[in-house]
N, C-alpha and C positions, 0 to 999 in steps of 0.2 A: 504494500500500500504506500502511496506517495502523497505528500501534502504540498499543495501549491502555496504561494506567498500569502494569498488572501486568507487561507485557513490558518496558517501559522500566526499571522497578525491578529486574527480574530481571537484565537486562544490566548495569545499574549495580552491582548487588550482586556479580556475578561479577568485574567490574573491581576493585571495592573489595577483594574477597577476595584477588585476585592481588597487589594492592598491599601487603596485610598480610604475605603470604608473602615479598614482596620486602624488606620492612622487617626481618623476622626474619633474612633471609639476609645483610643488610649489617651486622648488629650486630657490634661489635668489643669486645674486652675490655681494650683499652689504657686506657680511661677508664670507670670503673664508673658514674659519674653519667650519662654519655651513653648507656651501655649500658642502664641501667635506664629512662632516659627514652624511648628508642626502643621498649623492651619495653612500657611503659605505652601509648605511642601505638598500637603494633600491636594491643594488646588492644582499644582503642577502635575501631580500624578493623575488627577482626574482628566486632564487634557490629553494625556498620552493615548488612550484608546481612540479618540476621534482623529488624532494625527495619523496613527498607523492605519486606520481604516481608510482614510483619504489617500494615503500613499499606496496602499494595496490595491485600491480601486481606481488608480490614476488613469488606466486605459479606458475606463467607462465613464469618467467624469469630465466636465469642462475644465479648461485651464485655470479659471479663477477659483475652483475648488481644490484642485490638486494639479500642480504643487503649490500654487500661490497661497491659498488659505492654509494648507497643511504646514508650510514652512513658517508662516506667520504664527500659527498656534504653537509650533515647536519652540520658537524664540520666546513666546509668552511663557511656556512651561518652564524653560530653563531660567528665565527671569524670576519665576516664582521659586525655583530651587535656590537661586542666589540670594533672594530675599530671606528664604528660610535659614540659610547658613548665617546670614547677618544677624538674625534674631536669636538663633540658638547659641551663637558665639558671643552674645552680649551687647550687640548694637542696640541703642535706644530705638532706632527706627531705620529701615532700609533706605538707601539713597534714592531720592525721588527721580533722578535721571534714568534709572533702570526702567521706569515705566515708559519712557520714550523710545527705547531700543526696538521693540516690535514694530512700532509705527514707522520708524526710520528704515527698518529692514523691508517692510512692505512697500514703502514709497520707492526705495531703490530697486526692488524687484520689478515694480511696474515700469519704471524708467528703462531698465535693462531689457525687459522682454517686449514691451509694447511701444515704447517711444524710440529707443535706439535699435531695437530688434536684433540684439546680439545673440550669439550662440547660447544654447541652454547651459553649457558648462559655466558661463560667466554668472548666470543666475544661481547655479549650485554653489559656485565658489563664494559668491556674495553671502548666501545664507550660512554656509559652512564657517565663514569668518566670524559671523555674529555668534554662532553656537560655540565656536572655539573660544571667543572672548569671554563669554559667560561662564563656561566651564573653568577657564583659566582664572578668572576673578574669584570663583568659588574656592579653587585650590589655594590661591594666595591668601584669601580670607582665613582659611583654616590654618595655614602656616603661621600667619601673624598672630593668631589668637590661641595657638597651641599652649597647653600647660606644660609644667615640668613636674613629673615625667609626662611625656606625651601619651594620651589615652589611646587604647587600641581602637576604639570607635573612631577617633579622629584620624588615625593612620589609615583605617579602612576607607573612609570617605576621601581622604587626600589621595590615596592610591587610585581610586576609581576615577576621580576627576582629573588627576594628572595624566593618567593613561588616555582618558577621553580627549583631553586637550591636545596631546601629542598626535592622536589618530586624526582628529579634525584638522589640525594644522597641516599635517602631511596631505590630507585630502584636499584642502583648499589650495595648497601650493601646486599639487599635481594638476588640479583643474585649471589654474592660472597658466601653467606651462602648456597644457593642451589647447586652451583658448588662444594663446599667443602663437601657437604653431611651432613652439620650440621643442616639442616632443610628439611622437606618434603613439604615446602610451594608450593602452586600452582603457576606455572610461569605465566599462563594466556596468553592472546593474546598481545604480545609486540607491534605489529604493530598498533592494535586498541587503546591500552591504551596510547601509546606515541603520536600517531597522534591526538587523542582528545586534548591532552594538547598542543602539539607544533603547531597545526593548529590554536588554539585560541591565543597562545602567540604572533605571529607576528601582528595579527589584533589589539590586545589591546596595545601592546608595540609600534606599529607604530603610533597610536593615541598619545601615551605618548611622543614619540620622536619628533613628529611634534609640539606638544605643547611646548616641551622643546626648540626647535629651535625658535619658535615664541617668547617665553618669553625672551630668551637670546638676540635675535635681538632687541626686544623692549628695554631691559635694555641697550644694546650697543648704541642704538639711543638716549636714554635719557642721557647716559653718554656723548656722543659726543655733545649733545645740551648744556651741562653744563660745558664743558671744552674748554679752549682756544686751538685751533688746533696747534698753533706753540709751545707754552711752556708747555702744558699739565696741567697747573693749572686752577683753576676755572675761567670762564669768568665773565664779569661784572654782568650779570643778575643773574647767580647762586650764585655769591659771595654776592650780595645784599640780595637775598632771605635767604641765610643761616645766614647772619649777622643780619637780622631782627629777625629771630628765636632765635639767641643767645642773642640778647639784651632783648627780652621778657623774656627769661628764667633767665637772669641775674637780671632783675627787680624783679622777683618773689623770687629769692634766695638771694636778697640783696648782689649782687656780683659786683665787679668792672670789667669793660671791657675797653680795650684800642684798638685804631685803629692807624695803621701806614700807612701813604701814602709815597711811595718810588718812587723816580723819578731818572732815569739815567742821570747823568750830561753830558752835551755837546754831547748827543747822535746823534743829527743831523749831527755833524761833522763826526762821524764814517760812517753814511750812505752816506753822500755827498762825502767823500774821498775814501771809500773802496767799496761802493755798498751795496745794501739791503741784499744780501746774507750774507755778513760779519756782517751786523747789526743784522740779525736774530740770527746768531751764538753767537754774543755778548749778546743778550737777554737770550739765553739759558744758557750761562755761568753765568749770573747774577742770573737767577732763581735757578740754581744748588746751588750757594752759599747761597741764601736766604733759600731754603728748608733745607739745611744742618744745619742751625742755628736756626730753629724754633722747637717748641714742636709739638708732634703728635696732640695735641688738637687745635693748632693754624690753622687758615684758611688763605691761600695765594691765591690771585687772580690777574689776569691781568686786570687793570682798563681801559686801553686804551693806544695804542702806546707803549712808554717806561715807563709807569707809572704802578706801582703795589700797591696793598693794602694788609695789613696783619691784621687780627683781632685776638686779644689776650684775650681769656676769663680768668677771675679770675686773672687779672693783673692790679695793680694800676699804678700810673704814674711813680714811681721809678722803678718798675719792667719793665715797658714798655720802659723806657729810656735805661735801661741796655740791653734789647733785641735789641732795635734799634741800639745801638752802636755796639753790636756784629754783627748785620747784615751789618752795614756800613763797619766794619773792614774786614768781610769775603769777601765782594765784592772787597775791595781795594787790598787784598792780592791774589785774584784769578788771575791765569795766563791766558792771552788771547793774541793771536798774529795772524798776517796775513802775509804769505810769510816770516816767521821768523822775522817779525817786531813786537815787543811788542806793544800792544795797551792797555793803562791803562783804567781801568773801575772804575768809582766812582758813588756813589749815595748820594742824599740828602733825608732826612727823616723827615717828620712832624708827631708829636705824639699828640694824643688827648685821653683823658680818661674820662669816666663817672663813678662816685662813687655812692655807695648806698645812701649817704647823698643827692645827687643831684636828686634822684628819677629816674624814667624810662626815658630813652633818646631815641630819634628817630635817625635813622641812618643818615638822612640828616643833623641833627645838629652836629653829631660827625664828619661827613665828612667835614663839613664847617670849624670846628675848626682845623682838621688835615690839611686841604688845606691851611689855613692861616699860620699854623706852617711851612708847607713845603715851602711856598713862603718866609717866613722869613729866613729859612735855605739857600735858593737860594740867597737871597739878602745879606746874611752875608758871602758869599764866596763859597758856595757849599761844597760838601763832608763833611757834618756835620749833626747832629741831633738837632732838635729844638722842644720843647714842646709847645703845644697850650694852 
């Protein structure tokens, strides 16, 4: 039994249509960017059956349906794929100029075939150049947005679109050479050769983008589980986990580590007098001041309420006291007001340090010493730094 091109295309179109329905069914609303990205991808996949049916029935259809409309829809579909990659990889919105590419391709096709009446190979080369550009831009987008380490789902999509770009580039150059009379190369069955590739591309790439969305959603959920929702710094659990790892590494490398416990002075008064919304904004102001005065290697976390902790790797007590004083001063000079009424912000800081001579230290021990130092700073009048 043999299958003609129309039958193969019909079966592939049905498979592609089922994939698009599957994409719509797995969409989630926990992440708006991923949701919009999957929606754009599904739109592109939905267009594929119509494209391949038009190509398969080209001998029975007028020119304006196939290849003119078929090529236009194919550029639209790949434009949707590119927009999907933009959204899934974190773009706020896909570039607007992508919407103009299918119209530009259609106008050029009409000029080539109807106005200048050039050979069909020039029309095919024109469309292949647009498809090549869209696939190439998708591959570049993935390369620029890749994480470290690079996720397997990203590698899969990057490989598919890079190979697709190379195939289409070779196709476009070959068509240009044929149209220019520089080669007598055999043109072959464009509908068959392109359909074989493009009908396999959505199926493989759809698996890839679904895995990409899953990986990014999982990463986002892990990040949210490790971050304080108000201030955006590490929450207590993730701070302690990272601090334990840092202390273990410091013990192996014979390196000093310091811990700062930072508490907002008289914060209850702010909440009681101005309300919790103002109190939340005050905490955000404090966090901004603290983050601006820490090194990139330092870890800042919210330990609870108005109390924060900062871990300083490779910092002895003298260095830690200097950093703590810088933090205290940064908060003191920060400007915060409610209804044009200035509200002074102050913090007290307790400092504890473990040195190589002391050997490996547990986080609980370091916290206890820092907490005692913080209590001493409070007792001594607040808005000060005290070493433990």
